[in-house]
Structure formats: C-alpha cells, structure tokens
C-alpha distance (Angstrom), angle and dihedral (degrees) to the residues before:
residue distance angle dihedral
M1 . . .
A2 3.77 . .
A3 3.82 117.5 .
T4 3.71 116.8 -110.2
R5 3.78 113.6 -115.7
L6 3.77 112.2 -127.1
P7 3.86 110.1 -135.5
G8 3.82 114.3 -120.1
T9 3.74 94.6 12.0
P10 3.85 95.1 132.4
R11 3.78 91.6 50.1
L12 3.87 90.3 49.1
L13 3.81 90.4 50.4
R14 3.71 91.7 49.0
A15 3.80 89.0 51.2
L16 3.82 93.2 49.0
N17 3.84 91.6 47.4
D18 3.82 92.0 48.4
R19 3.80 91.7 50.3
A20 3.81 92.0 46.7
A21 3.97 89.7 50.8
L22 3.84 92.4 47.2
D23 3.74 91.9 49.2
L24 3.79 91.7 49.8
L25 3.90 90.3 49.0
L26 3.78 89.2 51.4
T27 3.79 93.8 49.7
R28 3.75 104.6 30.0
G29 3.82 107.3 13.8
P30 2.95 153.6 165.0
L31 3.75 92.6 71.3
T32 3.79 138.3 168.1
R33 3.82 123.1 -124.4
A34 3.80 88.6 -107.7
Q35 3.94 93.1 51.3
L36 3.83 89.3 49.4
G37 3.82 90.5 51.2
E38 3.80 93.6 49.8
M39 3.89 92.1 46.5
T40 3.80 94.1 47.0
G41 3.80 97.3 36.6
L42 3.77 92.5 -120.6
S43 3.81 125.9 139.8
K44 3.61 120.5 -107.1
V45 3.76 93.3 -104.7
T46 3.74 94.5 48.9
A47 3.76 91.1 47.9
S48 3.74 91.4 50.4
Q49 3.79 90.5 50.4
L50 3.79 90.9 49.0
V51 3.83 93.5 51.4
E52 3.81 90.9 47.3
R53 3.83 90.2 50.1
L54 3.88 92.0 51.2
E55 3.70 92.9 42.1
E56 3.98 90.1 55.1
R57 3.77 88.8 50.4
G58 3.83 89.7 54.0
L59 3.75 90.1 -121.7
V60 4.00 95.2 118.3
R61 3.66 131.1 31.1
R62 3.81 139.4 -167.3
V63 3.80 111.1 -101.6
G64 3.78 105.2 170.1
E65 3.67 145.7 -42.5
Q66 3.92 133.1 -86.6
A67 3.82 116.2 -139.1
G68 3.80 122.6 -145.7
G69 3.67 144.7 92.3
R70 3.74 124.6 31.0
G71 3.79 125.4 -43.9
P72 3.80 128.5 22.7
N73 3.74 123.1 -15.1
A74 3.81 114.7 -92.6
Q75 3.89 118.8 -110.3
L76 3.80 114.0 -116.2
Y77 3.88 116.8 -142.9
S78 3.71 135.5 -164.1
V79 3.86 137.3 174.3
T80 3.77 110.9 -81.3
P81 3.78 106.0 -112.4
G82 3.78 96.4 -149.8
S83 3.76 95.9 51.6
A84 3.80 88.4 101.0
H85 3.75 139.2 -7.2
V86 3.88 135.8 -156.1
I87 3.81 131.7 -162.8
G88 3.76 125.0 -148.2
V89 3.82 120.2 -161.5
E90 3.85 127.1 -164.4
V91 3.84 111.1 -156.2
N92 3.85 121.5 -159.3
P93 3.84 133.3 157.4
D94 3.88 92.7 -93.0
G95 3.73 99.8 46.8
V96 3.80 150.0 -58.4
V97 3.73 133.9 -75.3
A98 3.76 119.1 -158.9
A99 3.83 131.4 -176.1
C100 3.77 131.8 -176.3
A101 3.79 124.3 -145.3
D102 3.83 131.4 -176.3
I103 3.70 120.1 -128.4
T104 3.88 93.5 -89.0
G105 3.91 85.8 64.1
T106 3.76 94.7 -108.7
V107 3.81 109.7 148.1
I108 3.81 106.6 -136.7
S109 3.73 104.9 172.7
R110 3.84 140.2 18.3
V111 3.82 127.1 -171.5
E112 3.89 138.0 173.1
Q113 3.81 130.3 -143.7
S114 3.78 124.8 -168.8
T115 3.73 118.7 -134.0
K116 3.86 95.4 -170.1
D117 3.84 94.8 97.1
T118 3.79 99.2 42.6
D119 3.75 143.1 60.1
D120 3.81 94.8 -164.3
P121 3.86 111.8 98.6
V122 3.71 92.6 177.9
G123 3.81 92.5 55.4
V124 3.81 90.4 47.8
V125 3.64 95.0 51.1
H126 3.78 93.2 41.4
N127 3.88 90.8 55.6
A128 3.73 93.6 45.0
V129 3.80 95.5 48.6
V130 3.84 93.7 44.8
Q131 3.84 91.6 46.5
A132 3.87 91.6 48.0
A133 3.92 91.8 51.3
G134 3.87 90.5 43.3
E135 3.83 93.7 51.8
A136 3.82 90.1 46.1
G137 3.83 90.9 52.9
A138 3.80 90.0 -120.8
E139 3.84 124.2 142.3
M140 3.69 111.0 -126.7
S141 3.77 87.3 -124.5
S142 3.86 88.1 66.9
V143 3.82 92.3 54.4
R144 3.74 101.8 99.7
R145 3.80 100.6 175.3
V146 3.84 143.0 11.8
V147 3.85 121.5 -159.8
L148 3.74 118.9 -168.0
G149 3.85 118.9 -159.6
T150 3.75 110.1 -150.2
P151 3.91 140.5 161.4
G152 3.77 115.3 -102.7
L153 3.75 139.2 45.7
V154 3.74 121.9 -40.0
D155 3.76 112.7 -157.7
P156 3.79 108.9 -130.0
Q157 3.84 91.9 -146.9
S158 3.73 104.6 42.6
G159 3.83 98.7 21.9
E160 3.75 88.7 -134.8
I161 3.83 123.8 139.1
S162 3.79 128.8 -127.1
F163 3.79 137.5 169.1
A164 3.82 91.9 31.5
H165 3.77 87.6 150.0
D166 3.76 95.4 171.9
L167 3.87 89.0 56.5
P168 3.85 105.5 52.8
R169 3.86 93.0 174.6
W170 3.83 91.6 56.2
H171 3.77 109.7 91.9
R172 3.68 146.5 145.4
G173 3.71 112.8 -62.0
L174 3.83 91.6 35.0
L175 3.89 90.9 106.0
A176 3.66 92.6 60.4
D177 3.76 92.6 46.1
L178 3.80 91.1 52.7
R179 3.83 93.6 47.1
R180 3.80 88.5 51.2
D181 3.76 93.7 47.5
L182 3.76 98.2 47.6
N183 3.76 98.9 29.1
I184 3.83 89.0 -143.1
P185 3.87 128.0 109.1
V186 3.81 102.6 -88.7
F187 3.85 124.1 -171.5
F188 3.79 136.5 -178.8
G189 3.85 122.8 -135.7
N190 3.71 127.4 -171.8
D191 3.81 107.7 -108.1
V192 3.84 95.4 -126.8
N193 3.70 92.9 44.6
L194 3.89 89.1 52.8
A195 3.87 88.5 48.9
A196 3.81 87.0 57.3
V197 3.80 91.2 50.4
A198 3.75 89.4 54.5
E199 3.78 91.4 45.7
S200 3.80 90.4 53.0
S201 3.88 91.3 48.1
T202 3.78 103.3 44.2
G203 3.77 110.2 -5.5
A204 3.81 143.5 66.9
A205 3.90 94.6 -49.5
T206 3.81 96.6 53.2
G207 3.82 105.7 145.8
M208 3.81 95.0 10.7
T209 3.74 116.9 128.6
D210 3.79 94.3 -171.0
F211 3.80 125.1 36.1
A212 3.79 142.8 126.3
L213 3.73 126.8 -131.0
V214 3.87 119.0 -158.4
W215 3.77 116.0 -162.3
I216 3.86 116.6 -149.5
G217 3.82 113.4 -179.1
R218 3.78 132.7 97.3
G219 3.70 85.1 -25.4
V220 3.90 133.6 13.8
G221 3.81 125.9 -117.5
L222 3.84 142.6 161.4
A223 3.74 133.5 -142.5
T224 3.74 121.4 -171.8
V225 3.86 126.9 -163.2
I226 3.79 112.9 -161.1
A227 3.81 121.3 -176.2
G228 3.81 88.1 -12.2
R229 3.79 96.6 -53.6
L230 3.73 131.8 102.8
H231 3.87 111.0 -112.6
Q232 3.77 109.4 -139.7
G233 3.77 102.3 164.4
A234 3.79 130.2 -133.9
T235 3.82 95.0 -61.6
G236 3.81 100.4 22.8
A237 3.82 90.0 -101.9
A238 3.80 95.4 117.7
G239 3.77 108.6 121.6
E240 3.79 99.3 27.1
I241 3.68 87.5 131.9
G242 3.83 94.3 158.2
Y243 3.91 86.6 81.8
L244 3.73 92.6 53.2
P245 3.74 111.4 127.8
V246 3.80 108.7 -120.9
A247 3.83 134.3 176.4
G248 3.78 113.4 -98.1
A249 3.80 96.8 31.8
E250 3.76 132.8 88.2
V251 3.86 112.4 -113.1
P252 3.78 112.8 -135.9
H253 3.83 117.8 -137.2
N254 3.87 92.7 -157.4
A255 3.77 97.6 54.7
S256 3.84 96.0 148.7
R257 3.96 92.7 63.1
R258 3.69 117.5 103.3
G259 3.83 111.3 -99.9
V260 3.79 98.5 21.6
K261 3.78 113.8 127.5
G262 3.73 120.5 -145.0
A263 3.76 120.2 -129.3
F264 3.88 98.0 -101.2
Q265 3.79 91.5 43.6
A266 3.89 88.3 52.0
I267 3.80 92.0 57.6
A268 3.88 101.7 32.8
G269 3.73 108.1 27.1
A270 3.76 128.7 100.9
D271 3.81 96.1 -82.1
A272 3.75 90.6 50.8
V273 3.75 93.3 49.5
K274 3.72 91.7 53.0
A275 3.82 90.6 49.4
I276 3.91 90.1 51.9
G277 3.75 87.7 51.3
K278 3.74 96.6 47.9
Q279 3.92 89.1 49.3
F280 3.94 86.5 62.2
G281 3.71 99.3 36.9
F282 3.75 99.2 -94.3
R283 3.82 120.9 128.3
G284 3.78 136.8 172.7
A285 3.73 143.9 160.1
E286 3.93 89.7 -114.8
A287 3.74 130.5 29.7
A288 3.65 90.5 -116.3
D289 3.75 89.7 57.2
V290 3.83 91.1 56.9
V291 3.81 92.1 51.1
R292 3.83 91.9 45.3
A293 3.79 90.0 52.9
A294 3.75 91.9 49.5
V295 3.83 92.7 51.9
A296 3.81 90.1 49.4
A297 3.76 92.0 49.8
G298 3.91 91.2 63.8
S299 3.88 113.4 -158.7
A300 3.86 92.2 5.0
G301 3.86 90.0 61.2
E302 3.85 96.3 45.2
P303 3.74 94.5 93.7
V304 3.88 90.1 58.3
L305 3.87 91.8 51.8
D306 3.89 90.5 43.5
E307 3.80 92.9 54.4
L308 3.74 94.6 42.0
A309 3.82 92.5 49.4
R310 3.74 90.7 48.7
R311 3.74 89.4 56.6
L312 3.75 97.6 42.7
A313 3.80 89.1 48.3
L314 3.91 88.7 65.1
G315 3.79 90.4 64.1
V316 3.75 98.1 36.4
A317 3.85 90.8 48.1
A318 3.84 91.6 50.2
T319 3.86 90.0 51.9
C320 3.76 93.9 46.1
A321 3.81 96.2 45.9
V322 3.78 86.0 60.4
L323 3.76 103.5 36.7
D324 3.83 102.3 22.4
P325 3.95 95.9 -150.9
P326 3.74 119.6 -174.5
L327 3.81 93.3 -136.4
V328 3.83 135.2 33.6
V329 3.80 120.4 -166.8
L330 3.73 119.8 -155.2
A331 3.90 108.1 -149.1
G332 3.78 134.7 166.9
E333 3.75 131.6 73.9
V334 3.86 95.7 -68.4
S335 3.73 93.0 46.9
R336 3.77 92.8 51.5
A337 3.79 90.2 46.9
G338 3.84 90.8 51.8
G339 3.81 91.8 48.1
P340 3.88 122.0 172.8
A341 3.78 90.1 -24.1
L342 3.81 90.6 64.3
A343 3.78 96.5 37.0
D344 3.84 93.3 52.2
R345 3.79 90.8 51.7
V346 3.71 93.4 50.0
E347 3.82 91.3 49.6
R348 3.79 90.8 53.2
E349 3.88 92.4 47.1
V350 3.78 93.4 50.3
A351 3.85 93.6 47.6
A352 3.91 88.1 49.4
I353 3.96 95.5 52.3
T354 3.88 102.6 36.4
L355 3.81 138.9 36.9
V356 3.85 91.7 -112.5
S357 3.78 127.6 78.0
P358 3.77 111.0 -168.7
K359 3.82 121.4 178.7
V360 3.66 109.3 -101.0
V361 3.91 119.2 -155.1
V362 3.73 140.8 164.7
T363 3.77 121.2 -106.8
A364 3.74 115.4 -84.1
V365 3.85 94.5 -161.7
A366 3.79 103.0 111.8
S367 3.74 101.2 -145.7
E368 3.85 144.3 -15.7
P369 3.79 97.7 16.2
V370 3.83 94.2 174.8
L371 3.85 92.0 54.3
H372 3.80 93.2 45.9
G373 3.78 90.2 46.3
A374 3.74 90.3 52.7
L375 3.84 90.0 50.8
R376 3.82 91.9 48.3
M377 3.77 94.0 48.5
A378 3.90 89.4 49.7
L379 3.87 90.9 47.0
D380 3.80 94.0 51.6
A381 3.71 93.2 52.2
V382 3.85 95.7 42.8
R383 3.85 93.7 46.9
D384 3.93 87.1 52.6
E385 3.84 88.0 51.4
V386 3.87 99.3 43.5
F387 3.79 98.8 34.7
G388 3.78 92.0 42.5
S389 3.70 94.1 56.8
T390 3.89 101.1 59.8
T391 3.77 93.4 112.5
D392 3.78 98.9 47.4
C-alpha cells in the first residue's frame, strides 16, 4: 500500500530546521555552515540552503571567518541582533523602568520615568518605551512586543489588570489605550509571575519544570510553575498568597476593598517584619534593612530570623501541601536581605509542620527580576513569531 503524502511536509521540515539552526546560533554561535549541518544532522547542501534562506530574510549575518583545513576559510554566522527588539517595563508606585533588548537577548538600554508628577499612565509608558528604543538605537518599527510587569491581577483571557491598589490610575481599558498609543503589541504580566520567569531563565530555578517562588517585600506574593508553565488560575488570582487565611491573624471579610490586608500579608508583610525587628531591638527605614541588620548581628539577630521564618513557613507550607514542588525560591527585598540564613530556617520549619520537604533557596537573579522577566517573556514570544515565519 502506497504511503499517503502529507501536504506541506517539506515546508514544515524547513521551518523546523530553520528554528533549530537559529536556536543553535543563539546558544552556541557563531557557527559555520558545516557546524550547523553537524549539529542539526543536515547534509552540507541542505545546511547551505538553510543559511542562505535565513541570510536572505535578514535573520543571520556573516560575522567572520574560521581558518583551518584546506581551501578557503569558512564563513561564520550569527543571529542578526537588530532583526527584532523587545521592551520590558517594570511598574511601581514611584515610577517605571524600561529596558530594550535585541532578539539575541542583549539588553542595550535602560531608562527610568517618574510617575510622581503625572496621573497619565499612557503618557508615562509611552515616554519610557520611546526613550528606551531611542537609546538602544532601535527604530520603533523593529520593536515587536512590550511587556509591562505590574502589581495586581492580570486576566488570562482579556489581558487586563485589576486590583492594582498601589497604582490607582491603572485600570481596565488601559491595555487598549496603550496598544492604540504605541501601535505595538502590549501585554501586562503580574510582577511576581515575571520574577518567576526570570528565576527560571537565569536564576535558582534554571532547568526546573516545577517550582514555587514566594515574594517577600513591601507585599507578599506567589508564583507557581507547573510542568514548565506559569499557573495563573481562572481569573489571574493564583498566587495572591497575601489573602491566605493563616493561624494567628484576623481574616478580613472585605478583602477586595482598597487598603484591606489579607491574613498572611498581615503577619509576613513589610509592616509585620518591622514589628518583629522592633520587638528584638532592630529598626530600619525598610523591612529589608531590619532583616539585613539582624543577619549582620549574628546570634543577637537570630530571634528575628526565627520568628520571620516561622511566619513565612505558614504560607510556604500551605502552598507545598497542595502543589508539592521540589523547590521553593524566596525572592523580594526581604528574602534577599535574609539570604541563606532565612531560607534554611524556612526549609526546616516547612518540613516540621507538613509531610513535604522542598528545598528552599534564595533568588539567584542579581537585580530587577520583574524587569528581566518581562524582557524574557517578550523575547520568547517574539522569537516564536520571527523564527517561526522563515518559510512564509
């Protein structure tokens, strides 16, 4: 019986080979045509045709030569950095930070805009995005996506934000306004979820398909990655761990109102951390300052870390009892200040009060995890778009 010929198969194979080659050039480039052929298993002729096709599309470029062997030197190729750009934006109550990266992931500009003297979020984001692109030397037409990291809920269906209590001017309908203003695909991302994206890409959760990230800073939050995917929930509220009912804290019955603290937020948020520090003689302008001072004090500061770990373990244990992740990453300013001394205590407390015992570590993202998570989310999407259109 003759085999049935599948329509479009050659085109699909070309697309798959192109994507494999581009991914190799991103991670291991620059490479010669022969090296690409060896790494992809393609013949010399097919590899040469592939490179020519990508070069014609402006996705790869010649960057030098490799000497060796008989005959002329082999041309080296790499992904063309300026073939596309993305912009990530981190939004907080005092301002926004925007960064522009090329398609290779190289961050080439970073700008800040204050929000203190304006009530126009569209104008602030517009200025930050245009300035970031300008300082990167990128035409706005090459910016393929903007991702904004923001507090609050991001609806998985509509992409709109809500309950961003720290940003009273940020409201439903803002997403459409931003897209209309910039004429670029714009997307919101929950700030803690984006921190988890950064952690998965370059931090303590690199290579992990399942983990939880608990953010302890001015507020508290949770991001969970299950089977390699962020879990957002039906309405985007997955991870709002600040509202988790916990023992020892009053549970509010009007949680959606502005200014109302959830139970876990009340015992583990910034105000609670300051109160713990004050109880044992440690003070600071910010909660992280208190924890940093307690760590520096050695044995004198251990009661602060012990009590904070006991409280954090209530939220971490509740999460782990449901999801059973192998790894929990503590992120945010307070977590970074506590370092391994805090993480080790939380790990012991969780193991003592539940049947699960995940590894608990401190974030390994050096700085601005929300911003870098926004860039990574934008890059992943744009690479799929650009690299997936080579046979169009």
